[in-house]
N, C-alpha and C positions, 0 to 999 in steps of 0.2 A: 822577429817582427819589430821589436823595440829598437834593435840595432839598425834596421833599415830606416826607420823614421828619424832616429838620431843622426844618421849619416846623410839623410836627404831632407833635412828641415827646409831647405830652399823651396821644395815643392809645396809645403804647407804655407809658407809665406806667399808664394805665388797664388795659391788658392785664396788666401785672405785678400790679396790684391784684386783678384778678379771678382770676388764676392762684393767687395767695396765698390768696385766700378758698377756692378749691376744695381746695387742699392742706391748709388748716386743718380741713376737714371730716374728713380722715383722721387727724389728730393729736389734736385736742381739748384741747390744753394751752395754748392762747391765745398760743403763741410766734410762729407764722407769721402770725397775725392782726396782730401788731405791724408786720410788714413790709408787710402790706396797707394798714394805716392810713398808714404812711410813704409808700407809693406813691400813695395817694389824695391826700394833701396835696401831694405833688410833682406830681401831675396838675394841681392848681390853679395851682401856681407855674409849670409849663410852659405852661399856657394864657395866663399873663400875660407870656409871652416872656422868661423868665429864661434866662440862659445855661446850657449843658449842665453846666458845672462847678458852677454854683449849684444846679442840679436834683439832681445827685448828692450834694452836700453837704446839701441839704435832706432828701433821702431818708435819708441816714445819720443825721442829727441827729434827725429825727422818729421814725425806727425805734428808735434808742437810747433816746430819752426815753420812748417808749411801752413798751419792754421794762422799764425801771427804775421807771416811775411808774404806768402804766396796768395792766400785766399783774398785779402783785401784788393790786391792788384787784379786778380782774376775777376772779382765781382765788379770792380770799376770798369774793366774792359768789356765784360760780357753784358752787364746790365746798364752801364752808362749812367748818366745823370739826367735821364729823361724825366721831364715834368709830366706827371699824370694829369690828363685833362678829362673831365667828366663829359658825358654827352650833353648835359645842360650848358656847360661852358662853350660848347661848339657853336652856340648861337651868337656869341660875341662877334661883332663885325657884320652880321647878317642884316639884310634889309627886310622890314616887315611893313604891314599896313595897319593903321590905327583902326580898330574895330569899335572902340568907344572913346569919345573925346577925352584927352588928357588935360585936365584942368590945371591952371597955373597954381603951383604949390600942392597939387593933389595927385590923384592917380587916375589911370584909364586902362584900356586894354589894347594889346597889339597882337595881331595874328601873324605867326611865322610858320610856314610849312604845315598848316592845319592845326597848330597848337595856339592856344590863346593865353597870353602872358599878362600878368598885372604889370603895368608900366608907369614910370614917372619920367618927366622931362628932365634933361640935364640942367637946363636953365629954368629955375622954379617960377620965373616971371612970364613964361611963354605958355600959351594954350595951343595945343596941337589938335586940329579938327579930325573928325572921322573921315577915313579915306586917304589921308596924307600918308606918304611913305616916310618911314623913319629908319635910322640905323642904330643898332644895339651897341652901346658903349661898354656896359658892364652888367653883371648879374650879382645880386645879393639875395641869396636864398631863392624865393620864388618871384622876386620883383626885379625887373630889368630897368636899366636907365637908358633912355633913348635920346637921340637928337634928330631933328628934322633933316631928311635926306635931300 
């Protein structure tokens, strides 16, 4: 039995490769995939009758090289540089109706899609009356900055 495993170690490395692929499905960060690639390359070296020590060294080197060189490229390609936008940031650029006068240098309220936001005018010298339409310029926490539309 031991003779069979020692002469067919490539099957063990292939099993490690497949196990790592299955584990990668649950993580999705391309880290375990690097070990799968290392195990696959070691499967090839084991099939060419390399010693067990050589196989372990091959696995370690290939996995480390994959982590440092292939993983960053894969993450950049798969995840990209998308800027994450919160749902609250989605109101920037929207048009709303003033539900409470926005006093000059002060605050008021603006209704946008059924939500009522605390608002301030972009120009602090301007008063915006109730019922006027405004455009949202920015958001700072729960206060939006608007300009008359």
